[in-house]
VOMARVO-724255 format. One record per residue (C-alpha): residue in one letter; x, y, z. Coordinates in steps of 0.001 Angstrom, whole numbers, plus 500000, padded with zeros to 6 digits. Example, Ala and Ser with C-alpha at 12.3 -4.5 7.8 and 13.67 -1.06 7.14 Angstrom:
<pts>
A512300495500507800
S513670498940507140
</pts>
This chain:
<pts>
X500000500000500000
X501464503321498923
X500491506925499648
X501755510108498012
X502006513012500427
X502538516561499167
X503485519227501699
X502931522970501410
X506427523717502687
X508089521752499889
X507329520834496324
X508896517416496899
X506362514636497228
X506911511896499773
X506123508365498644
X504926506458501705
X504364502712501720
X503180500508504565
X505409497459504585
X506204494779507130
X509322495021509263
X512229493559507244
X513614490394508821
X517129491860508954
X516121495324510209
X517582496281513581
X515319498507515638
X517167501209517524
X517842500140521084
X518211503508522751
X518494503427526539
X515665504932528565
X516852508352529675
X515644507998533262
X513826505521535486
X510716507702535616
X509700507214531985
X508731503505532292
X506777504346535466
X504824507085533662
X503974504778530766
X503077501874533053
X500804504039535195
X498833505136532115
X498188501525531159
X497514500281534703
X494460502442535354
X493020501608531915
X493429497904532615
X491875498058536081
X488884500025534791
X488179497382532134
X488907499739529252
X491484497592527479
X490141495109524929
X492043492321523116
X492005494121519752
X493701497210521197
X497422497889521139
X498895499900524014
X502661500007524235
X505681502100525175
X509044502455523400
X507550500381520590
X508453500742516902
X505930502433514596
X506996501766511018
X506731503360507600
X508714503295504376
X509443506802503087
X510807507228499561
X512032503643499622
X513750503911503011
X512364501958505961
X511990503857509204
X510736503135512727
X510006505611515525
X509354504481519094
X507128506884521081
X507066506779524862
X503396505694524764
X501028504741521950
X497378503682521713
X495935501881518671
X492147501247518856
X492100498120516709
X494642495780515144
X493941493262512392
X495440490365514303
X495763489887518059
X499288488671518810
X500935487773522091
X504117489564521086
X504900492224518480
X508262493621517415
X506708496563515600
X503511498015514159
X502795499314510660
X499659501443510224
X497211500374507492
X499028497056507097
X498569495832510685
X495450497812511624
X494281501305512563
X496402504414512574
X497466505085516182
X494895507342517846
X497397508838520290
X501161509046520610
X502889510542523634
X506414511738524207
X507801512552527647
X510277515425527471
X513831514231527822
X517304515695527920
X517446515592524108
X516875519222523191
X513870519684520939
X513642516101519731
X509921515920520431
X509331519035518307
X511564518096515378
X509996518742511962
X513035517409510114
X511748515810506887
X514983514311505576
X515928510780506575
X515614510015509404
X512620512333509923
X511959514104513217
X509350512908515662
X506874515721515027
X507135515325511251
X506790511541511440
X503652511614513614
X502012514568511851
X502878514118508189
X503704510422507796
X501479508527510235
X498983511409510608
X498202510484514212
X495098512439515361
X496483513358518811
X500071514080519833
X500816514651523522
X504077516107524818
X504491515924528589
X507144517403530861
X507250515142533957
X509449517602535850
X507427520794535364
X504043519173534787
X503428520936531458
X501041519005529208
X500828520013525550
X497891518491523695
X498010518726519899
X495185517704517576
X495523517096513846
X493502519672511902
X493910520291508168
X496982518029508171
X498763520028510895
X498896519816514684
X497034522555516551
X497672523211520242
X494454522779522240
X493451524397525520
X492218522334528494
X488731522546529980
X487924524259533271
X489389521269535158
X492648521389533243
X491810518240531263
X491477517267527599
X488643515175526205
X489680512303523929
X486653511271521943
X488217508092520533
X488694506790524088
X485719508371525825
X488094509642528509
X489731512829529759
X493507513166530021
X495111515480532552
X497926515857535052
X498063514821538694
X500693515484541335
X501617512915543935
X503590509768544735
X503554506320543159
X506238503635543311
X508640505931545176
X508373508596542460
X506962511927543612
X506022514451540951
X503664514974538053
X501810512147536340
X499415511786533439
X496030510427534566
X492690509410533041
X489207510549534084
X485910509129532821
X483140511196531252
X481594511860534679
X484888513225535987
X485832510170538076
X489546509448538301
X490574506023537008
X492396504493539936
X495687502690540218
X495747499347542055
X497122500812545280
X494421503502545248
X491682500968544631
X492899498835547545
X492939501897549817
X489463502925548685
X488100499450549431
X489781499484552860
X488172502819553737
X484767501623552565
X485108498534554745
X486076500640557769
X483079502940557246
X480748499932557010
X482175498424560194
X481789501760562010
X478175502066560840
X477283498537561953
X478847499137565357
X476893502401565716
X473717500358565184
X474696497877567899
X475628495191565386
X478784493118565783
X480374493061562292
X482209489852563249
X478997488063564113
X476651488773561242
X473822486308560542
</pts>
């Protein structure tokens, strides 16, 4: 499958084809820049899984190769987090994902700001293309999120007329994602010994999707309130009929 993409900034057309990962292609194995990035990605998935959102046909991954062939040259870019609504084939393990060939275009890609200056904003179109250019012009991902875990800045870009437009949050500081039926926003606190800013999900009613440790704590508090109520009514909670 081949697509011709013309860009206003250049008269040169890009010939894009969606081909399988070559057997001899070596995906870049760049080290994670800090221990916080896997925690951020894992936390995003955890609350979706606990809430029952994730379905078998979905693909949710981090540091995972998204592939395209541009003007005859194969290229793979690994975002910090990606969500694909539906894949053609459910596999236990994947080495990479090619839009159109393997299933839907990713609905969301996220990059967590790193020490690499400007990499997340790179519009470099020559091989290898920059991240911004690859997501916007090649894959044409509807939503691109750039998050600064240190300062808590969340930039939410939506594809409009073939270009990313920066969107403003609602009155709660969150962004509605129609393809997921969820809000995305930031939260400050501690998880797994990391204290700082996190990306979190909220449902349409504004309820925070909980992590496992939060769900356990919520259930414990509910149990304590029930015990206190029974005792106030003269009922021994350890001797119920």
